[in-house]
N, C-alpha and C positions, 0 to 999 in steps of 0.2 A: 504493500500500500504506500502510495506517495505521501511524503510529508507535506504539511500545510504551512504556507508562508503568506503573511499579510504584507502588501506593498501599499503604502500611502502615497498620494500624489500620482496614482497609477496611470493617469491620462496625460500627465506632463511629459516633457521631453525625456528626462532620465527614467521616470517611472514606467512609461510605456515601453521604452527600450528594454528595461529589465524584465518586465512582465513577459514580453515576447520570448526572451532568451531562457527564462526560468521555467517556462511551461513544459519544456522537454523532460524535466526531472522532478518537478514539484506540482502540487495542487496550489494554485495561486488565487488569493483573494485580493481584489483591487479596491481601494478606497479613494474616492475623489468626488469633488462637487461638479465636475464636468464628465458627462457620459462619454464612453469610448466609442470610436467610429467603427471598430472591428470587434467581432465576437470570436472567442476561442474556446476550444474544448478544455475541460479541467480548469475553467476560469469562472470565478464568481465575482460579480461587481456590486459594490455597495455605494449608492449615490448619496453620500452624506459627508459633512465636515467632521473632522476628528473631535471637534468640541461639541458636537450635537449630543444632547442629553439622551436622545433616543437611539444612539449608536449601540447596537447589540454587543455584549461581551463575547468575544470569540475565544473559545477554549482550545486547549491542546495545540497551540501554535508552536511550530518548530522554530520559526524566526519571524521577526518584524523588521521590515526594511522601511525606514521612515524617510521618504523623499519629499513628502508634501510640505510645502511652505509657501508663503507669499513671495511673489517674484521680486528679485532685487530691483526690477524696474517698476516698482509699484507707484500708484498715484497717491496723492495726499489723503483721499477718502479711504484708502486701504490701510492706513497706519494702525487703526484699531485691530485689524486682523492679525497683527503680530502678537498682541496680547491674547487674542482668540486662539491662536495656534499654540501659545504657551500653555493656555488652559487645556487645550486638546491633548497635550502630552500626558496630563494626569489621567485622561480617559484611556490612552494607550497603556499606561502603566498598570492598569487593572487587568490587562490581558497578559502581562508578563508573569511567567512561572519560573521556577528555579532553573530549569534547563533551557529556557527560551533564549535564543540569540537575538540581540537587538542591535541593528546596524543603523546608525544615524548619519545622514549626510549634512555636514557642516560646510564651511568654506575656508579656503586657504587665506582669504582676506582677513581672517580673524586675528592674524598676527599683528595687524595694524593697531597700535595702541592709541594713536592720536587721530582725532577727527573721524571716528568710526561712524558709519552710516547706521540707520535704524536696522537695516538688514543684518549688518555685522554684529550689532548689539544683541539682536534677537538670537543669532546663532550662539553667541557667547553665553547668554542666559540659558539657552536650551542645553548646551553642553554641561554647564554647571548643575542644572537640575538633574540631568541623567546620571552624572557622576555621583552625586549625593544619593540618588535613588539606588544606584548599583551597590553602594556600600550597605544599604539597608536590606535590599532584596537578594543580593548575591547572584545576580544573573550575569550572562556574558555580554558585555557592552563593547562594541567596536564603533569608533567615530572615524569617519572618512572625510578628510578635508581636501577635496580635489581642486586643482586650478581649473581654468576653463576647459571644458571637454567638448569634443566634436568628432564627427566621422563623415567622410564624403558620401558614405552609403546611407547616412541618416542625417539629412540636412537640418539646420537649426536657424530659424529666421533672424534671431536677434544677435547673431555672432558676426564678427568681422568678415569672415570668409564669405558668408552668404550675402551680407550687405554689399561688399565690394563686387561680388559676382553679378548681383542684380544691376548695380550702377554701370558696370562694364558691359553688360549685355545690351544696355540702352545707349552705349557710347557717350555717357554723361561724365562730367568731370567729378573728381573725388576731392573733397576739401578736408584737410587733416590739420588738427591743432598742433602747433609747434611744441616740441618736447613732450609729445603724448607718450604715456607709459607703454613699455613693451608688453606684448601679449604672451603669457605663459600658457601654452595650450597642450593638452594631452589627448590621445585617441581614446574615445569612450570605451573601447574594448578592454582597456586595462582595468577599468572599474569593474566590469563583469568578471574578469579573470580573478581579481582580488576577492570579490564577493563569493565566487564559487569555492575558492580556497578556504575562506572563513566558514562557509557552510559545511564543507566536507571534513574539516578538522574536528575530531571528536572532543578534544579538550584544548581550549586556547584561552590565553589571558586577555583581559580587557585591554584594548590598545587603541591609541589614536594614530591614524595613518595620514601623513601629509603626502599627497600625490602631486608631484611636480615634474615638469620637463627639464632636462639638463640645460636646455637653451631656450631663451625667450626671443620672440620675433617682433621686430618693429612693424607697424602698420605699413610703413613705406616698403619694406621687404615683401610683405604679403601682397601689397598692391601690384608691384612689378612682377612678382612670381605668377600671380593669376593672370596678369595682362599678357605675359609671354605665352601662357598656355592657351588663352582664348583668342589672342590676336586682336583684342579690343583697341579702339582708338581713344579711349578715355585718358585724360591727363590728370596729374596729381598737383594740387595747389595747397600751400600751407597758410594757415590763418593764425592770428594771435588768440591766446586763450583768455577768457574772462576769469578774474579772481573770484572765488566763491568763499562765503563766510562759513565760515565754518563752525582647588583641591588636587591632589597629585595623582597622575595616571601615566602609565608607560606610554611613550610616544615614539613613533618611527617615521622617518622620511623615506619615501620611495622615489628615487630620481630616475626618470625615464629618459629615453633618447629618441624621441619621435622627430623625424625629419619633416620638412614641409611637404614633400611629395607623398607622405603617408596619410594626408588629410584629404 
């Protein structure tokens, strides 16, 4: 009999990718406020928020993979949803049993101690809550802090690659802020490989994994790399930026070596 896994944010970019891959070996339950476009065998979908008081308590879960969160590109009206999601963690905690594996997706941006966004603060608070909960309930907690993830076989609308591709397909000019930070990007398949290993290991210690690429790429390099591939007539222009106002657990960093041509 296949083991049962709950995936929150199952209709989002990461969640839907993981659902599709995990269904080969597990019975997957998806939880999201957005209904999925596709139907799968061995897949049960719950159309609710994690903070919904009517959310049923799911028993005998082998693992909970918590991908669901407010987008980092949220609007001002969505700020309250961060607190809503934190409250939802307490709902998920009721489903955690002693042998349950809990995998939480945080962000590598959490290392920034100054001028943190609401999204980064939310992830910090969530990590703190889960670490304290793990001490009490003694379950297996793994926190994954990936840098930006992507795959050419699984496009993502709000990432540099697809934004630039769209502009270049229309032969429009691309405007880039001077001294824009470089993009540290990893292939999404590395995330799935790490998760399968965490699920397969019979006994593993609670760990934080920082998933980083060995090399970061400038938007300028990405622009000219994609332009060469597509033969686009788009041109790159630089513009000035506007100034904006602005508990202990084992931790590992996994440094990857993804080249541009792997995306």
